[in-house]
C-alpha positions as CSV (number, residue, x, y, z in Angstrom):
1,M,232.2,120.0,55.5
2,K,228.3,120.8,54.7
3,Q,225.9,117.9,53.7
4,L,222.4,118.0,52.1
5,A,220.3,116.4,55.0
6,L,216.7,115.4,55.2
7,M,215.4,116.0,58.9
8,P,212.5,116.5,61.0
9,E,212.4,120.6,61.6
10,Y,212.9,120.0,65.7
11,M,216.4,118.9,65.4
12,K,217.1,122.4,63.9
13,K,216.4,123.5,68.2
14,F,218.1,120.8,69.6
15,K,221.3,121.6,71.8
16,C,222.4,119.1,75.0
17,I,221.7,120.5,78.3
18,G,224.6,118.1,79.7
19,G,224.4,118.2,83.6
20,E,221.2,120.1,84.0
21,C,219.2,117.0,81.7
22,E,216.9,115.3,84.2
23,D,218.4,111.7,82.8
24,T,222.2,110.9,82.2
25,C,223.2,109.2,78.6
26,C,226.0,108.0,80.6
27,A,224.0,105.1,82.3
28,G,221.6,102.5,82.1
29,W,223.7,100.5,78.9
30,T,226.4,100.1,77.6
31,V,228.9,102.7,76.5
32,S,230.9,101.4,73.6
33,L,234.2,102.5,71.8
34,D,235.3,102.3,68.4
35,K,239.1,101.7,68.2
36,K,240.4,104.6,67.2
37,T,238.9,106.5,69.9
38,F,240.1,103.6,72.0
39,K,243.8,103.8,71.3
40,S,243.9,107.5,71.3
41,Y,243.3,107.2,75.1
42,Q,246.2,105.2,75.6
43,K,248.4,108.3,74.1
44,I,246.5,110.5,77.3
45,N,249.4,112.7,78.3
46,D,247.5,113.1,82.0
47,P,248.4,109.9,83.8
48,T,245.8,109.6,85.8
49,L,242.8,110.5,83.7
50,R,244.5,107.5,81.5
51,N,245.0,105.3,83.9
52,K,241.5,105.7,85.2
53,I,240.1,105.3,81.7
54,K,242.6,101.8,81.5
55,D,241.0,101.2,84.2
56,G,237.3,101.6,83.6
57,T,237.5,99.7,79.8
58,K,237.5,96.3,78.4
59,R,237.7,94.8,75.0
60,I,234.7,93.4,72.9
61,K,236.3,90.0,71.9
62,S,232.9,88.7,70.9
63,K,232.5,86.4,67.9
64,D,229.1,88.0,67.6
65,N,230.2,91.7,67.2
66,S,228.9,92.7,63.6
67,D,231.3,95.7,63.5
68,P,234.8,95.1,65.6
69,E,236.3,98.5,64.5
70,Q,232.7,100.3,65.8
71,Y,232.7,98.4,69.1
72,Y,236.6,98.0,69.5
73,A,235.6,98.2,73.5
74,R,233.3,99.0,76.2
75,F,233.4,101.3,79.8
76,I,232.9,98.9,82.9
77,L,230.1,100.6,84.6
78,K,229.7,100.9,88.0
79,D,227.1,99.5,90.6
80,D,224.8,101.8,89.6
81,L,225.5,101.2,85.9
82,S,226.9,104.6,85.2
83,C,230.3,105.2,82.8
84,P,232.6,105.7,85.2
85,M,233.9,108.8,83.3
86,L,230.5,110.3,84.8
87,T,231.2,113.2,87.2
88,V,229.3,113.8,89.9
89,D,227.9,117.0,88.4
90,K,226.5,115.0,85.0
91,W,229.3,115.5,82.4
92,C,231.7,113.6,81.2
93,M,235.2,113.7,82.3
94,I,236.9,113.3,79.1
95,Q,234.8,116.0,77.7
96,K,235.7,118.7,80.8
97,E,239.1,117.4,80.7
98,I,239.7,116.9,76.9
99,G,237.3,118.3,74.6
100,E,234.3,117.3,72.9
101,Q,236.2,116.3,70.5
102,A,238.0,113.4,71.8
103,L,234.9,111.7,72.8
104,S,234.0,108.1,71.2
105,K,231.7,108.0,68.0
106,T,228.8,106.8,70.2
107,C,229.1,109.5,72.6
108,T,229.3,111.6,69.6
109,T,226.5,110.7,68.0
110,Y,224.1,110.5,70.7
111,P,221.2,111.5,70.8
112,R,221.4,112.2,66.7
113,N,220.2,109.2,64.5
114,L,221.9,109.1,61.5
115,N,221.1,107.3,58.2
116,K,222.0,107.3,55.0
117,L,219.4,106.1,51.7
118,D,221.3,107.1,48.3
119,G,222.6,110.0,48.4
120,T,221.1,111.8,51.1
121,Y,221.5,112.2,54.8
122,E,218.5,111.3,57.4
123,L,219.3,113.0,60.8
124,S,216.6,112.7,63.5
125,G,216.7,112.3,67.1
126,R,215.8,109.5,69.7
127,V,213.5,110.2,72.4
128,S,215.4,108.2,74.9
129,C,216.9,111.6,75.1
130,P,214.8,114.0,77.3
131,E,215.7,117.2,75.2
132,I,215.2,115.1,72.1
133,A,211.7,113.8,73.5
134,R,210.7,117.4,74.7
135,L,210.8,118.3,70.9
136,V,209.6,115.0,69.2
137,L,206.5,114.9,71.6
138,F,204.8,118.4,71.9
139,E,204.8,119.7,68.3
140,T,201.2,120.0,68.1
141,K,201.3,120.3,64.6
142,G,202.9,117.2,63.9
143,I,206.3,116.3,62.9
144,E,207.3,117.9,59.8
145,F,210.3,117.2,57.5
146,E,212.9,119.7,55.1
147,E,215.8,118.9,53.5
148,I,218.9,121.7,54.1
149,E,222.4,121.6,54.3
150,I,223.7,121.0,57.5
151,E,227.2,119.9,58.9
152,I,227.7,116.6,59.2
153,E,230.0,115.8,61.6
154,Q,232.8,113.2,60.7
155,Q,232.7,111.3,64.1
156,W,229.2,110.9,64.0
157,T,228.3,107.3,63.6
158,L,225.9,105.9,60.4
159,L,223.7,103.6,61.7
160,K,221.9,102.4,58.5
161,R,222.7,102.8,55.1
162,N,220.0,102.0,52.1
163,S,219.6,101.9,48.5
164,S,215.7,102.6,46.9
165,E,217.8,102.1,43.6
166,R,217.7,98.1,42.7
167,G,214.1,95.5,43.2
168,L,211.3,96.5,46.1
169,A,213.4,99.2,46.9
170,Q,212.3,101.2,44.1
171,Y,209.1,101.6,46.2
172,F,210.6,102.6,49.5
173,W,209.3,106.2,48.8
174,P,206.1,106.2,47.9
175,I,205.4,103.8,50.9
176,R,207.0,105.5,53.1
177,M,205.7,108.4,52.4
178,L,201.8,107.2,52.9
179,S,202.5,105.8,55.7
180,I,203.6,108.6,57.3
181,E,200.4,110.6,56.0
182,I,198.6,107.6,57.4
183,V,199.7,107.9,61.1
184,Q,199.1,111.8,61.0
185,N,195.6,111.9,59.3
186,R,193.7,113.0,62.1
187,Q,190.4,112.2,61.1
188,I,190.1,109.0,62.8
189,S,191.9,108.5,65.9
190,L,195.0,107.1,66.7
191,G,194.3,103.7,67.0
192,D,192.6,103.4,63.6
193,R,195.3,104.9,61.6
194,M,197.8,101.8,63.1
195,V,195.0,99.5,62.0
196,L,195.0,101.2,58.7
197,L,198.7,101.3,58.4
198,G,198.8,97.5,59.1
199,L,195.7,96.7,56.2
200,F,198.3,98.9,54.2
201,I,201.4,97.0,54.8
202,N,199.7,93.6,54.7
203,A,198.6,94.0,51.3
204,L,201.8,94.8,50.2
205,Q,203.3,92.1,51.8
206,K,200.5,89.8,50.0
207,D,201.3,91.5,47.1
208,I,205.1,90.6,47.3
209,D,204.3,87.2,48.3
210,E,202.3,86.1,45.5
211,N,203.1,88.8,42.7
212,K,206.7,89.2,43.8
213,G,205.7,93.0,44.4
214,H,204.7,93.5,40.2
215,T,201.8,95.5,41.4
216,I,202.8,97.3,44.6
217,P,201.8,100.3,42.9
218,N,198.6,99.5,42.2
219,V,198.5,99.4,46.1
220,I,199.5,102.1,47.0
221,N,197.5,103.8,44.8
222,S,194.1,101.9,46.0
223,Y,195.2,102.9,50.0
224,K,195.9,106.8,48.8
225,E,191.8,106.6,47.7
226,K,191.2,104.7,50.8
227,L,192.8,107.4,53.0
228,L,190.4,109.8,51.5
229,D,187.1,107.6,51.6
230,T,185.3,108.7,54.6
231,D,183.2,105.8,54.4
232,Y,185.9,103.4,54.3
233,L,187.7,105.2,57.2
234,G,184.2,105.0,59.0
235,S,184.4,101.1,58.7
236,I,187.9,101.1,60.7
237,E,186.3,103.2,63.4
238,K,183.1,100.4,63.5
239,I,185.7,97.7,63.9
240,Q,184.8,95.7,67.4
241,V,187.9,95.2,70.3
242,N,188.0,92.3,71.8
243,L,189.6,93.6,75.1
244,E,189.7,90.4,76.4
245,L,192.1,89.1,73.9
246,Q,194.1,92.6,73.1
247,L,195.0,92.4,76.9
248,Q,195.8,89.1,77.0
249,V,198.8,89.6,74.4
250,L,200.3,92.7,76.3
251,F,199.7,90.9,79.8
252,E,202.2,88.4,78.2
253,L,204.6,90.6,76.7
254,I,204.4,92.6,80.4
255,K,205.7,89.3,82.0
256,S,208.6,88.6,80.1
257,R,209.9,92.3,80.2
258,I,209.4,91.1,83.9
259,E,211.8,88.2,83.9
260,M,214.1,90.1,81.6
261,G,215.0,92.6,84.5
262,I,215.5,96.1,84.4
263,S,218.9,97.9,84.0
264,S,217.7,101.6,84.4
265,E,216.4,103.3,87.2
266,R,214.5,105.6,85.7
267,Y,212.3,103.1,83.9
268,Q,212.1,101.1,86.7
269,L,210.5,104.0,88.8
270,T,208.0,104.1,85.3
271,F,207.6,100.4,85.4
272,N,206.3,100.3,89.4
273,E,204.3,103.3,88.7
274,M,202.7,101.2,85.9
275,M,202.5,98.3,88.0
276,E,201.1,100.1,91.0
277,G,198.6,101.9,88.6
278,L,197.3,98.6,87.1
279,K,197.4,97.4,90.6
280,I,199.5,94.4,89.6
281,N,201.6,92.3,92.2
282,Q,204.5,90.5,90.8
283,E,204.5,87.6,92.6
284,K,200.6,86.9,91.9
285,Y,198.6,88.7,89.2
286,T,195.7,87.5,87.3
287,L,194.4,88.4,83.4
288,N,191.3,89.5,84.9
289,S,192.2,92.1,87.3
290,F,194.6,93.5,84.7
291,K,191.5,93.9,82.2
292,F,189.7,95.7,84.8
293,N,192.1,98.1,86.4
294,Y,193.1,98.7,82.7
295,E,189.6,99.6,81.2
296,E,188.8,101.8,85.0
297,N,192.5,103.7,84.1
298,F,191.7,104.4,80.3
299,K,188.3,105.9,80.8
300,N,188.9,107.7,83.5
301,F,192.5,109.0,83.5
302,Y,193.9,108.1,80.4
303,S,191.8,109.0,78.1
304,P,190.6,113.0,79.3
305,Y,194.7,113.5,78.6
306,M,195.3,111.8,75.7
307,N,191.6,112.7,73.7
308,T,193.1,116.6,73.3
309,K,197.0,115.5,73.2
310,E,197.0,112.3,70.9
311,Y,199.8,114.1,68.7
312,I,202.1,113.0,71.4
313,M,201.8,109.5,70.7
314,E,201.6,109.8,66.9
315,N,204.7,112.5,66.9
316,Y,206.0,108.9,68.4
317,I,205.5,106.8,66.3
318,V,206.3,109.1,63.3
319,N,210.1,109.5,64.6
320,Y,210.3,106.0,64.9
321,L,209.1,105.7,61.9
322,F,211.7,107.8,60.2
323,N,214.8,106.8,62.9
324,I,214.7,103.4,61.6
325,L,213.9,103.6,57.7
326,F,211.0,102.5,57.4
327,P,209.5,100.0,55.4
328,V,212.4,97.9,55.2
329,L,212.0,96.6,51.8
330,S,214.4,93.5,50.9
331,E,213.9,89.9,49.1
332,E,213.1,88.4,52.3
333,N,209.2,88.2,52.1
334,D,208.9,88.5,56.1
335,S,210.7,92.0,56.8
336,L,208.1,94.3,55.7
337,F,205.7,93.1,58.0
338,L,208.1,92.7,60.8
339,G,208.7,96.4,60.8
340,Y,204.8,96.9,61.2
341,A,205.0,94.3,63.8
342,I,207.5,96.1,66.0
343,I,206.3,99.2,65.4
344,S,202.6,98.6,66.6
345,T,203.2,96.4,69.6
346,I,206.3,99.2,70.7
347,Y,202.6,101.1,70.5
348,A,201.1,99.0,72.4
349,M,203.3,98.4,75.2
350,L,203.6,102.2,75.7
351,K,199.8,102.6,76.2
352,V,199.5,100.3,78.6
353,H,202.6,101.9,80.4
354,L,200.8,105.1,79.6
355,V,197.4,103.6,81.2
356,G,199.0,102.6,84.3
357,V,201.1,105.4,85.4
358,S,197.7,107.3,84.6
359,G,196.1,105.1,87.6
360,K,199.0,105.9,89.8
361,Y,198.8,109.6,89.2
362,Q,194.7,109.3,88.8
363,G,195.6,111.4,85.7
364,L,198.2,112.4,83.3
365,N,199.9,115.6,82.7
366,D,203.1,116.8,80.0
367,D,205.8,116.1,82.8
368,V,204.8,112.6,83.7
369,V,204.1,111.2,80.0
370,L,207.3,112.8,79.0
371,R,209.7,110.8,81.7
372,T,207.2,107.5,80.5
373,I,207.6,108.1,77.1
374,Q,211.2,109.1,77.2
375,S,212.4,106.2,80.1
376,F,210.4,103.6,77.8
377,A,211.8,104.4,74.9
378,K,215.3,104.4,76.4
379,I,214.9,100.7,78.1
380,I,213.1,99.5,74.7
381,E,214.0,100.9,71.5
382,H,218.1,100.5,72.7
383,N,217.7,97.2,73.0
384,A,217.6,94.5,70.3
385,T,217.5,91.0,72.2
386,Y,213.9,92.6,73.9
387,I,212.5,93.7,70.6
388,T,213.6,90.0,69.3
389,S,212.0,88.9,72.0
390,I,209.0,90.3,71.4
391,I,208.3,89.2,68.1
392,E,209.0,85.6,69.0
393,E,206.7,85.5,72.0
394,L,204.1,86.4,69.3
395,K,204.5,83.7,67.2
396,R,204.9,81.9,70.4
397,N,201.4,82.6,71.3
398,N,200.3,82.6,67.5
399,Y,199.7,86.4,67.8
400,Y,202.1,87.5,64.8
401,S,199.3,88.1,62.3
402,L,197.6,91.3,61.5
403,A,194.3,90.4,63.1
404,H,196.1,90.2,66.6
405,I,198.1,92.8,65.9
406,S,195.6,95.1,65.1
407,L,193.6,94.3,68.2
408,M,196.6,95.7,69.9
409,V,196.8,99.2,68.7
410,K,193.1,99.7,68.3
411,D,191.4,101.8,71.4
């Protein structure tokens, strides 16, 4: 049945390329099964396939499981962290033998990101998929959206459902639209746009804290005017960066990423290249050497590429904002700023990866950038535990403020 959906234009071009893909969505993370699909596998006529699925799956019985119908069971990953159903030619055995309709909701949906706001669906793609990453990142004119009727498959998982009709949520649309407009304003650098977005979100948060959001429309109108004020934009460009403090924050986050371990071979390659490019030895590394090598790479290898292709990172941020239904508006006073803090920290971490990798290759090209961003997104965006740990790390080191986060995003 066709439904009205808001989506980025690139989704009209997306088509899974299966075994031709340079990465697989059947490895490196948990492959979950909804209850209906799990039960249907027990009735498969082919005894060989049925027994292989039985031996390769395990029920999820955790008390922390927030959705036991959706996350009813999971595949037991092999030693190389791939799904036992993955064939040597990188296709799913279930799909090959029975058909796509037999896949679980998780496998059928990915890399689609399906949300619902009020009565309208929102369909976008996850950059952790190489084919989606290609469509998102290299759109020179920026991401544009349109509302059209499309076929919403019954098997697709609805990730988020929000309403903009009550309380603070009534301001969702004007805040969202202005946030995207800020990020896509190419009059200033992307780092400066992220600072401006932070000032906007912080002003909204302050209004929520002090006035319960009663004057949010005034804040929105004020920043619409600021976005058109060349003098104001120029003042943001003139803000000085304390690079040592910026890198100190990111240095701590890199150390925490090392300590958590890595479950993806593709990201492990990216991570190793970043470390090599920044000349960081995991056994012994110092902030001073990190700072020196970061500056050298940024100036000599990262900037020459990004000065003409900054739209790549812009598109990444806009897509992520759309995916997570930003802004999160609730009665919790910290929810609005929290969303900005997560987005900004992910952006800053990604930039460090690219700066490091640029040092390894003595420059950047589209293929290296695609692999770096896609592998990073796969290991970071889908890991709620790590994202939570990032915020905890910021708070533990007293970096959870607009001043500190602005330092991380500004070049």
